[in-house]
C-alpha positions in Angstrom: -18.2 -38.8 -38.0 -15.7 -40.6 -35.2 -12.5 -41.6 -36.7 -11.1 -44.6 -34.6 -7.3 -43.9 -36.2 -7.4 -40.1 -34.5 -8.3 -41.8 -31.0 -5.8 -44.6 -31.2 -2.9 -43.3 -29.0 -2.6 -42.4 -25.3 -4.1 -39.1 -24.0 -2.0 -37.3 -21.3 -1.9 -33.8 -20.5 -4.5 -33.2 -23.2 -2.1 -34.4 -25.9 -2.6 -37.6 -28.2 0.4 -39.5 -28.4 2.0 -42.7 -28.8 3.1 -44.5 -25.5 6.7 -44.6 -24.6 6.8 -48.7 -24.5 8.4 -50.4 -27.8 5.5 -53.0 -27.7 2.0 -52.6 -29.6 -1.7 -53.6 -29.0 -3.8 -54.9 -31.6 -7.3 -54.0 -31.1 -9.2 -56.8 -32.4 -12.9 -57.5 -33.6 -14.1 -60.3 -31.3 -16.6 -61.9 -33.8 -14.1 -62.0 -37.2 -10.9 -61.3 -35.7 -9.8 -58.4 -37.8 -7.6 -55.8 -36.4 -9.9 -52.6 -35.7 -6.6 -50.4 -35.2 -3.3 -50.6 -33.1 -1.8 -48.8 -30.3 1.6 -48.2 -29.1 1.7 -49.4 -25.5 1.9 -47.0 -22.5 4.7 -47.4 -20.1 5.3 -46.9 -16.5 6.6 -43.2 -17.4 3.3 -42.8 -19.4 1.7 -43.8 -16.1 3.5 -41.2 -13.9 3.0 -38.6 -16.8 -0.7 -39.4 -16.5 -1.0 -38.9 -12.8 1.3 -35.8 -12.5 -1.5 -34.2 -15.3 -4.5 -35.1 -13.1 -3.0 -33.5 -10.0 -2.2 -30.5 -12.2 -5.8 -30.5 -13.9 -7.5 -30.9 -10.7 -6.0 -27.7 -9.5 -7.1 -25.9 -12.4 -10.6 -27.2 -12.4 -11.3 -26.5 -9.0 -10.8 -22.9 -9.8 -13.7 -23.1 -12.4 -16.8 -21.8 -11.4 -19.3 -24.6 -10.2 -22.1 -23.7 -12.6 -19.2 -23.8 -15.6 -18.4 -27.5 -14.3 -21.9 -28.4 -14.7 -22.0 -26.9 -18.3 -19.0 -28.8 -19.2 -20.3 -32.3 -17.9 -23.5 -31.5 -19.5 -21.8 -30.9 -22.8 -20.3 -34.4 -22.6 -23.9 -35.9 -22.2 -24.7 -34.0 -25.4 -21.6 -35.1 -27.4 -22.9 -38.6 -26.5 -26.2 -38.1 -27.9 -25.0 -36.4 -31.1 -22.7 -39.2 -31.8 -24.7 -42.2 -30.8 -24.8 -44.0 -34.0 -20.9 -43.9 -34.3 -20.4 -45.1 -30.7 -23.1 -47.8 -31.6 -20.8 -49.1 -34.5 -17.5 -49.0 -32.0 -19.1 -51.0 -29.4 -20.5 -53.5 -31.9 -17.0 -53.8 -33.5 -14.9 -53.5 -30.5 -16.9 -55.6 -27.9 -19.3 -57.9 -30.1 -22.2 -56.1 -28.4 -25.5 -56.5 -30.3 -27.3 -53.1 -31.0 -29.5 -53.8 -28.2 -26.6 -54.1 -25.7 -24.9 -50.8 -27.5 -28.4 -49.0 -26.9 -28.6 -50.1 -23.3 -25.1 -49.0 -22.6 -25.4 -45.7 -24.3 -28.5 -45.0 -22.4 -27.1 -45.9 -19.1 -23.8 -43.3 -19.7 -25.9 -40.4 -20.8 -27.9 -40.8 -17.7 -24.6 -41.1 -15.6 -23.2 -37.8 -17.2 -26.2 -35.9 -16.3 -26.3 -37.0 -12.9 -22.4 -36.1 -12.5 -23.2 -32.8 -14.0 -25.1 -32.0 -10.8 -22.4 -32.7 -8.4 -20.5 -29.3 -8.6 -23.6 -27.6 -7.3 -24.0 -30.5 -4.5 -20.9 -30.3 -2.3 -22.5 -28.8 0.6 -20.6 -28.4 4.0 -21.8 -27.9 7.4 -21.4 -25.5 10.5 -21.7 -27.1 13.6 -21.8 -25.8 17.2 -18.7 -26.0 19.1 -18.2 -27.2 23.2 -15.9 -24.0 23.3 -17.4 -20.8 23.7 -16.6 -18.3 20.6 -15.8 -21.0 18.3 -17.2 -22.0 15.2 -16.8 -25.4 13.4 -16.9 -25.6 9.5 -17.1 -29.0 7.6 -15.9 -28.4 3.8 -16.7 -31.2 1.4 -13.4 -31.5 -0.5 -12.3 -33.4 -3.5 -10.9 -36.6 -2.3 -8.0 -36.5 -4.6 -6.8 -38.0 -8.0 -8.6 -41.3 -8.9 -7.3 -44.0 -10.6 -10.1 -45.9 -12.5 -9.5 -49.6 -14.0 -12.0 -50.4 -16.8 -13.4 -53.8 -17.5 -14.2 -55.4 -20.9 -17.6 -56.3 -20.6 -19.8 -53.0 -20.6 -16.5 -50.5 -20.5 -18.1 -47.6 -21.7 -20.8 -47.4 -19.0 -18.5 -49.1 -16.2 -15.8 -46.5 -16.7 -18.0 -43.5 -16.8 -19.6 -44.5 -13.8 -16.3 -43.6 -12.0 -15.1 -41.1 -14.0 -18.0 -38.6 -14.3 -19.0 -38.5 -10.4 -15.1 -38.1 -9.7 -14.6 -35.4 -12.0 -18.1 -33.7 -10.8 -16.7 -34.0 -7.1 -13.6 -32.3 -8.1 -11.4 -34.9 -8.7 -8.7 -35.6 -11.6 -8.8 -39.0 -13.1 -6.6 -41.2 -14.8 -7.8 -44.6 -16.8 -6.4 -47.6 -17.4 -8.3 -49.1 -20.1 -8.8 -52.6 -20.5 -6.6 -54.5 -23.1 -9.6 -56.0 -25.1 -11.4 -52.5 -25.3 -9.1 -49.6 -25.4 -11.1 -47.5 -27.6 -15.0 -48.0 -26.0 -13.2 -48.2 -22.4 -10.8 -45.6 -22.9 -9.8 -43.4 -25.9 -13.4 -42.6 -26.9 -14.3 -41.4 -23.3 -11.2 -39.1 -23.5 -12.3 -37.7 -27.0 -15.9 -37.2 -25.2 -14.5 -35.0 -22.4 -11.7 -33.2 -24.6 -14.8 -32.1 -26.6 -17.0 -31.1 -23.8 -14.0 -28.5 -22.6 -12.4 -30.2 -19.5 -9.1 -28.6 -18.8 -5.9 -30.3 -20.3 -4.8 -32.8 -17.8 -7.7 -33.3 -15.7 -8.7 -36.6 -17.6 -6.2 -39.0 -18.7 -6.3 -42.4 -20.3 -3.2 -45.0 -20.6 -3.7 -47.9 -23.0 -0.9 -50.8 -21.7 -1.4 -54.1 -20.0 -0.2 -55.7 -16.5 3.1 -57.2 -18.4 3.9 -53.8 -19.0 3.4 -51.6 -16.2 2.9 -54.4 -13.1 1.4 -52.8 -10.2 2.6 -49.3 -10.7 -1.1 -48.0 -11.6 -2.0 -49.0 -8.1 1.2 -48.2 -6.2 1.9 -45.0 -7.8 2.1 -42.1 -5.0 -0.6 -39.8 -6.3 -3.8 -41.3 -6.7 -6.2 -41.6 -3.5 -8.8 -43.8 -4.7 -8.4 -46.6 -6.9 -11.8 -47.5 -8.5 -11.9 -51.3 -10.0 -14.4 -53.2 -12.0 -13.7 -56.5 -13.0 -12.9 -60.2 -11.3 -13.0 -61.0 -7.6 -9.1 -62.4 -7.9 -7.7 -59.4 -9.2 -10.2 -57.3 -7.2 -8.6 -58.7 -4.1 -5.3 -58.2 -5.0 -6.0 -54.5 -5.9 -7.6 -54.1 -2.6 -4.6 -55.3 -0.7 -2.3 -53.1 -2.7 -4.5 -50.0 -2.3 -4.9 -50.4 1.6 -1.0 -51.1 1.7 -0.4 -47.5 0.4 -3.2 -46.0 2.2 -5.5 -45.4 -0.7 -9.2 -46.0 -0.7 -10.1 -49.1 -3.0 -13.8 -48.9 -4.7 -14.6 -52.5 -6.0 -17.3 -53.8 -8.3 -16.5 -57.4 -8.8 -17.9 -60.8 -9.7 -21.5 -62.0 -9.2 -23.5 -65.2 -9.2 -26.9 -63.8 -9.0 -30.2 -66.1 -8.3 -33.3 -65.5 -10.2 -36.0 -66.8 -7.9 -39.2 -68.2 -9.2 -41.9 -68.5 -6.6 -45.0 -70.9 -7.0 -47.4 -68.2 -7.6 -45.0 -66.4 -10.1 -46.6 -65.3 -13.8 -44.7 -68.1 -15.5 -44.3 -66.6 -18.8 -43.2 -63.4 -17.5 -40.5 -64.9 -15.3 -39.2 -66.7 -18.5 -38.8 -63.6 -20.4 -37.2 -62.0 -17.3 -35.0 -65.1 -16.7 -33.9 -64.9 -20.5 -32.9 -61.1 -20.6 -31.4 -61.6 -17.0 -29.0 -64.4 -18.5 -28.4 -63.7 -22.2 -28.0 -60.0 -22.6 -24.5 -59.3 -23.8 -23.7 -62.9 -23.9 -24.2 -63.3 -19.9 -21.0 -61.1 -19.7 -22.7 -59.0 -17.2 -21.7 -59.0 -13.3 -25.2 -58.9 -12.5 -26.5 -61.7 -15.0 -28.5 -64.3 -13.3 -26.2 -67.3 -13.3 -28.9 -69.5 -11.2 -32.6 -69.9 -12.1 -34.1 -71.2 -8.8 -37.5 -72.3 -9.6 -40.4 -73.8 -7.3 -40.6 -77.8 -7.7 -44.5 -77.2 -8.5 -43.9 -75.2 -11.5 -40.6 -76.4 -12.6 -41.2 -78.6 -15.4 -43.7 -76.1 -16.9 -41.0 -73.4 -16.5 -38.0 -75.4 -17.9 -40.1 -76.4 -21.1 -40.8 -72.8 -21.5 -37.5 -71.3 -20.7 -35.8 -73.8 -23.2 -38.3 -72.7 -26.1 -37.2 -69.1 -25.4 -33.6 -69.5 -25.4 -33.6 -71.7 -28.4 -35.5 -68.8 -30.4 -32.3 -66.3 -29.2 -30.6 -65.8 -32.5 -26.6 -66.2 -32.1 -24.2 -64.7 -34.4 -23.1 -61.6 -36.3 -23.6 -58.6 -33.6 -24.1 -56.2 -36.9 -27.3 -58.2 -37.6 -30.2 -56.2 -35.7 -31.8 -59.5 -35.1 -29.1 -61.1 -33.3 -29.5 -61.6 -29.3 -26.1 -63.4 -28.5 -22.6 -62.2 -30.2 -19.4 -63.3 -29.4 -17.5 -63.7 -26.1 -14.7 -61.5 -25.5 -12.0 -63.8 -26.7 -11.2 -67.6 -27.4 -10.0 -68.0 -24.0 -13.2 -67.0 -22.1 -15.1 -69.5 -24.7 -12.9 -72.2 -23.6 -13.2 -71.4 -19.6 -16.8 -72.0 -20.5 -16.5 -75.0 -22.2 -14.4 -76.2 -19.4 -16.8 -75.5 -16.7 -19.8 -76.9 -18.6 -17.8 -80.4 -19.0 -17.2 -80.0 -15.2 -20.7 -79.4 -14.5 -21.9 -82.3 -16.6 -19.2 -84.6 -15.0 -20.5 -83.7 -11.7 -24.2 -84.6 -12.6 -25.9 -81.9 -14.3 -28.0 -82.4 -17.5 -27.8 -80.3 -20.6 -30.9 -79.9 -21.6 -29.6 -77.5 -24.1 -26.0 -77.7 -25.1 -24.8 -75.0 -27.7 -21.8 -75.4 -29.9 -18.4 -73.3 -29.0 -16.8 -72.4 -32.2 -13.9 -69.8 -31.7 -15.3 -67.0 -29.6 -19.0 -67.8 -30.6 -20.8 -69.7 -27.8 -24.0 -70.9 -28.2 -26.4 -71.1 -24.9 -26.5 -74.1 -22.7 -29.0 -75.1 -20.1 -27.9 -77.3 -17.1 -30.6 -78.8 -14.9 -30.4 -81.1 -12.0 -27.8 -79.0 -10.6 -26.9 -78.7 -7.0 -25.5 -76.1 -4.8 -22.0 -77.9 -4.4 -21.5 -77.8 -8.3 -18.9 -75.8 -9.8 -21.5 -74.3 -12.0 -23.5 -73.1 -9.4 -20.4 -71.8 -7.1 -18.6 -70.2 -10.0 -19.6 -67.1 -11.7 -20.0 -68.2 -15.7 -19.4 -65.1 -17.6 -21.1 -66.2 -20.7 -24.3 -67.7 -22.1 -24.5 -70.7 -19.9 -27.1 -71.1 -16.9 -28.0 -73.4 -14.2 -31.6 -74.3 -13.1 -32.0 -75.4 -9.6 -35.6 -76.4 -8.0 -36.7 -75.7 -4.5 -39.8 -76.6 -2.1 -40.1 -73.9 0.4 -38.9 -70.0 0.5 -36.5 -71.0 3.3 -34.8 -73.2 1.0 -34.9 -70.6 -1.8 -33.1 -68.1 0.4 -30.7 -70.9 1.4 -29.7 -72.1 -2.3 -29.6 -68.2 -3.1 -27.4 -67.3 -0.2 -24.9 -70.8 -0.9 -22.3 -68.6 -2.6 -19.3 -66.2 -1.8 -21.0 -63.5 -4.1 -23.6 -61.0 -3.4 -24.2 -58.6 -6.1 -27.7 -58.9 -7.5 -30.7 -61.1 -7.8 -34.3 -61.3 -8.7 -37.5 -62.8 -6.8 -40.9 -63.3 -9.0 -44.0 -63.8 -7.2 -47.7 -62.5 -7.5 -47.5 -61.2 -4.0 -44.9 -58.3 -4.1 -44.5 -57.8 -0.4 -44.0 -61.5 0.2 -41.3 -61.0 -2.5 -39.6 -58.1 -0.5 -39.7 -60.1 2.6 -37.7 -62.9 0.8 -35.2 -60.5 -1.0 -34.5 -59.0 2.3 -32.9 -62.3 3.4 -30.7 -62.9 0.5 -27.3 -61.8 1.2 -26.9 -59.1 -1.6 -26.4 -55.4 -2.3 -29.3 -55.2 -4.9 -32.0 -57.3 -5.4 -35.5 -56.8 -7.4 -38.9 -58.2 -7.3 -40.8 -59.3 -10.3 -37.7 -57.5 -12.5 -34.5 -58.7 -13.9 -31.1 -58.7 -12.1 -29.3 -56.4 -14.6 -30.4 -53.0 -13.1 -28.3 -49.8 -12.8 -30.1 -46.4 -12.0 -27.9 -43.0 -11.7 -29.4 -42.0 -8.5 -29.6 -45.3 -6.5 -27.0 -47.0 -4.3 -25.0 -49.8 -6.6 -22.5 -52.1 -4.9 -22.4 -55.5 -3.8 -21.9 -57.6 -0.5 -19.3 -60.4 0.4 -17.1 -61.0 -2.5 -18.8 -59.0 -5.0 -17.2 -55.5 -4.0 -16.9 -52.7 -1.6 -18.4 -49.4 -1.6 -21.4 -48.1 -3.1 -21.9 -45.7 -6.4 -24.4 -43.6 -7.9 -26.0 -40.3 -7.1 -25.1 -39.4 -3.5 -23.2 -42.5 -2.7 -20.7 -41.4 -5.3 -20.4 -38.0 -4.1 -19.7 -39.4 -0.7 -17.1 -41.9 -2.2 -15.3 -39.1 -4.2 -15.2 -36.7 -1.6 -13.7 -35.9 2.1 -14.7 -34.1 4.7 -12.3 -31.5 6.0 -13.0 -29.6 9.6 -11.9 -26.1 9.9 -12.5 -24.5 13.1 -12.5 -20.5 13.8 -12.0 -19.5 17.4 -13.0 -15.8 17.5 -11.8 -15.4 21.1 -8.8 -16.2 23.1 -9.0 -19.8 24.5 -7.8 -20.2 28.0 -5.3 -22.8 28.5 -4.6 -24.8 31.7 -0.7 -23.7 31.5 
């Protein structure tokens, strides 16, 4: 049984302790507002201690046999599997995630841990010939250095582990700054998992605090070589600028405005179900969620009727109820932001064929039609259960609408002709797009990342190994070289 009150502290150098700030953080249930637990916040002193510990822990970790490293990471996956029910309860209470969402996220975490467990055995180098006689060139794949990870609030368990586990598997120490809305699921729960798995003390550290307490210290600290951030494009831009200024590599998974394109020959019933899942899973609080449903004019009316019927059938309410599909958004500020963008869309001419009530953190579904690409609801990422439906007449028009955004993360195309779908998908400027599927896809060995303002870099599988390592050239001259002077 996981006891929340045993992990409501900072985790630094293998020690659970209170932060050195005189401020506290109340961790609240977004559905009922109850305080789950409280943290004594971390300070800049704690950030420094965490990075120092990660550097020392990294040195110890890389003295361990790679096969033993693999076993430890596999232990982490086993721990998650053994405590799945406890973790589900925490996801429901801290995130307002439904049981469906919790199962989905936990499954992704287990797959990512298992994939990262292969990394210690995959750090292959090369021996290359030289232009000089008697010389040998060796390339060693080395850990890149300590990694700072900044966690989001929407899928904090998985999106933190997505960077942490591969970074550790590649030989790096890690410091995680948990999001203040989800300090357990996206922070100290992960520390508990790696502690129980047997990683060396200090290799992995968690700091629970907020930006008003530590400012830019987490990014600007001299130790980390990589900053991995998942969150909004605005914050990501700031982090990238800071990172590059201090010669650190930024890895960014940012916002999305995914297009879900339904061609005239698509299976409408299947497309309706896929579009519903693509928008309303975890209340639409997923960067890959389908913000815009782009439907061929010839099937537009039929699609709208069936889509509305589907969305009306989705139960909104208590995430502990197994029948609930749509729980609360993260906080009341997020709910009010959604209310404002809905009202702006209606002012600009969008028609709400379904307009849900907004009470506290609870946002019922809203479907907007008569949407044009210049409207805010089509241009901005709506991080909640709100969706725009846009008609089109030709494939070229569908592509133009899909590309009319600053984002380029995910997407979907539905058609009876798979190859037609692939050819259209190639023209949509996204890092990922899926034919006859949902927009929400993430697999442990497939390259994941965005284009345009949706991010920098690629994660998962060999791409994560590449991102979290560096190639070091060491040459050996077996003869004495002849110099010109």
